C-alpha positions in Angstrom: -0.2 0.1 -0.1 3.0 2.2 0.6 3.4 4.6 -2.1 0.0 4.5 -3.6 -0.3 8.4 -3.6 3.8 8.9 -4.9 3.8 11.7 -7.5 0.6 13.1 -6.5 -0.3 16.2 -5.1 -3.2 16.3 -2.3 -4.9 19.5 -0.5 -6.3 18.7 2.9 -8.4 22.0 4.3 -8.9 22.2 7.8 -5.5 20.2 8.1 -4.6 21.4 11.1 -6.5 19.1 13.3 -8.4 16.3 14.2 -9.7 14.4 11.1 -8.0 16.9 8.6 -4.9 16.2 10.3 -5.0 12.4 10.4 -6.1 12.6 6.5 -2.6 14.5 5.9 -0.5 12.4 7.8 -2.4 9.1 6.0 -1.6 10.6 2.4 1.6 11.7 3.2 2.5 8.0 4.5 1.6 6.5 1.1 3.7 9.1 -0.6 1.5 12.2 -1.3 2.9 15.8 -1.1 0.5 17.3 0.8 -0.7 21.0 1.2 -2.1 21.9 4.8 -4.5 24.3 4.4 -6.3 25.9 7.9 -7.5 29.1 8.7 -4.8 28.8 11.7 -1.4 29.2 10.0 0.2 27.8 13.6 -1.7 24.3 13.3 -1.1 24.1 9.6 2.7 24.6 9.9 3.0 22.1 13.0 1.3 19.4 10.9 3.4 20.0 7.6 6.4 20.1 9.7 5.5 16.6 11.4 5.4 15.2 8.1 8.7 16.7 6.5 10.5 15.4 9.6 9.2 12.3 8.6 10.5 12.6 4.9 7.5 13.5 3.2 7.0 16.8 0.6 4.6 19.2 2.6 3.4 22.9 2.7 1.1 24.4 4.9 -1.4 27.7 3.7 -3.2 29.9 5.7 -6.7 30.1 3.5 -10.1 31.5 4.8 -12.4 28.8 2.6 -15.5 31.2 2.3 -13.2 33.7 0.9 -13.2 32.8 -3.2 -9.8 35.3 -3.8 -8.0 33.5 -1.2 -9.0 30.0 -1.9 -8.1 30.7 -5.6 -4.7 31.6 -4.5 -4.3 28.8 -2.2 -5.2 26.1 -4.9 -3.0 28.0 -7.4 0.1 27.9 -5.4 -0.3 24.3 -4.5 -0.3 23.6 -8.4 2.6 25.8 -8.7 4.9 24.3 -5.7 4.1 20.8 -6.4 3.3 20.8 -10.3 -0.2 19.5 -10.2 -3.1 19.3 -8.0 -5.1 15.9 -7.8 -6.5 15.4 -4.8 -8.9 17.9 -3.1 -10.3 16.9 0.6 -12.7 19.2 2.1 -12.6 18.9 5.6 -12.7 22.5 6.7 -15.8 22.8 9.0 -17.0 23.9 12.5 -20.0 23.8 15.1 -22.1 26.4 16.4 -24.9 24.4 18.2 -27.7 25.7 19.7 -31.8 24.8 19.5 -33.3 26.7 16.9 -34.8 29.2 19.0 -31.6 30.1 20.4 -29.5 30.2 17.4 -28.5 33.2 16.0 -28.0 34.8 12.2 -24.7 34.4 12.9 -24.2 31.1 14.0 -26.1 29.6 10.8 -24.4 31.9 8.7 -20.9 30.9 9.7 -21.9 26.9 10.0 -23.0 26.9 6.6 -20.5 29.1 4.9 -17.4 27.2 6.4 -18.8 23.3 5.6 -20.8 24.4 2.5 -19.8 27.4 1.1 -15.9 26.3 1.6 -16.5 23.3 -0.1 -18.3 25.0 -3.0 -15.5 27.3 -3.1 -12.5 24.9 -2.9 -14.1 22.3 -5.2 -14.8 25.1 -8.3 -11.0 26.6 -7.8 -9.3 23.1 -7.8 -11.4 21.6 -10.6 -9.6 24.1 -12.8 -6.2 22.0 -12.5 -8.1 19.1 -12.2 -9.9 19.9 -16.1 -7.0 20.7 -17.6 -5.0 17.3 -16.1 -8.3 15.4 -17.0 -7.9 13.8 -13.8 -9.0 14.4 -10.0 -10.5 13.2 -7.0 -12.6 15.5 -4.5 -13.2 13.9 -1.2 -15.8 15.9 0.9 -16.9 15.9 4.4 -20.0 15.2 5.3 -21.7 13.8 8.7 -24.0 12.0 10.2 -25.7 14.5 11.4 -26.9 15.5 7.8 -29.8 13.2 8.9 -30.8 15.8 11.5 -29.6 16.3 14.9 -30.7 18.1 18.0 -29.1 21.8 18.5 -27.5 21.5 15.1 -29.8 23.0 12.7 -27.2 24.8 10.8 -24.6 22.1 10.6 -27.3 19.3 9.6 -28.2 21.8 6.9 -24.6 22.3 6.0 -23.8 18.7 5.9 -26.8 17.6 4.2 -26.0 20.6 1.7 -22.7 18.9 1.2 -24.6 15.5 -0.1 -26.4 17.6 -2.2 -23.1 19.5 -3.8 -21.1 15.9 -4.0 -23.4 14.2 -6.5 -24.1 17.3 -8.6 -20.5 17.7 -8.8 -20.1 13.9 -9.6 -22.5 14.4 -12.8 -20.5 17.2 -13.7 -17.0 16.4 -13.5 -17.2 13.0 -14.5 -16.6 13.5 -18.3 -13.4 14.6 -17.0 -12.2 11.8 -15.4 -13.0 13.8 -12.0 -14.4 11.4 -9.2 -16.8 13.3 -6.3 -17.5 11.4 -3.4 -18.3 12.5 0.4 -17.4 10.5 3.6 -19.7 10.9 6.8 -18.6 10.0 10.0 -20.5 9.2 12.9 -19.1 10.0 16.7 -15.3 10.5 16.1 -13.5 11.3 19.3 -12.2 14.5 18.2 -11.8 18.4 19.6 -15.2 19.2 18.0 -16.9 16.7 19.9 -15.4 16.9 22.8 -16.8 21.0 22.6 -20.0 19.2 22.0 -19.5 17.1 25.0 -18.7 20.1 27.5 -21.7 22.0 26.0 -23.9 18.9 27.0 -22.3 19.6 30.9 -20.1 16.1 30.2 -16.5 15.0 30.2 -15.5 13.6 26.5 -15.1 9.8 28.1 -18.5 10.3 29.4 -19.8 11.5 26.0 -17.9 8.9 24.3 -19.5 6.2 26.7 -22.9 7.3 25.6 -22.1 7.2 22.0 -20.9 3.8 22.2 -24.0 2.1 24.2 -25.9 3.0 20.7 -23.1 1.7 18.2 -23.2 -1.8 16.8 -19.2 -2.2 17.8 -19.9 -0.6 21.0 -17.1 2.1 20.6 -16.6 5.4 18.8 -14.3 5.7 15.8 -10.8 7.6 15.7 -9.7 10.2 13.0 -7.4 7.5 11.6 -10.3 5.2 10.8 -12.1 8.1 9.0 -8.7 8.8 7.0 -8.5 5.6 5.7 -11.9 5.8 4.0 -10.8 9.4 2.5 -7.5 8.0 1.3 -9.5 5.2 -0.6 -11.9 7.3 -2.1 -8.9 9.8 -3.3 -6.9 7.3 -5.0 -7.0 5.0 -8.4 -8.6 1.7 -6.0 -12.0 4.2 -6.3 -11.8 4.7 -9.7 -15.1 4.1 -10.8 -16.8 5.1 -7.7 -18.5 8.5 -7.8 -21.1 10.4 -6.2 -21.4 8.3 -3.2 -22.0 9.0 0.8 -19.9 6.6 2.6 -20.8 6.6 6.5 -18.2 5.7 8.7 -20.2 5.6 11.7 -19.7 1.7 13.2 -23.4 0.8 11.5 -25.4 3.0 13.8 -28.5 3.8 12.5 
């Protein structure tokens, strides 16, 4: 499996921590040159330095994925530095959980803009390079919350939108040998789920134990397990897979 992405250039947004950082590590371990893109440049730089210290080619880029000009500059920089842009992982996202009667317009806008508009802008900018190459892989991060979740009207709407965007782009870009798929994680042990636990007055361990009780595998997932599925969809092993949403949730219903 080592070397599956040798010679490939990969962009991971929200790559400074959690699932994004695990994904950057997975692609780098398999030979990719990785651009770690994040609004927190310090975190992105830390991950990129870690990858370089392991012998991989990696750069860090500060980018607000809700800004079209910033996104365009970031994707062009990747193509210039690596000579190509073949895989895009739209992972950037955040939560602003609140029940609907308390949710502010700002809470709605920031969550939808980062997760959904960000995926649109990054895909739009990346596909220009992919179309010229007649090759590309786009993997979007959705969530099981797309099915609806208490206190997450904004996040659920954004992640459901990501699934629709994924299917539409798969139809549009398939003729250029570009596949577009989405991964929808369930409960994954990250800083984001720890923040949700705190909002509910629970420790991360208590929250995870509760989630595990309703999971057929009786545990929560890890960022590395999500990264493995993302890497599959970003590889030539998934060359005939497009327009799909893969749930990574331990079989929960």
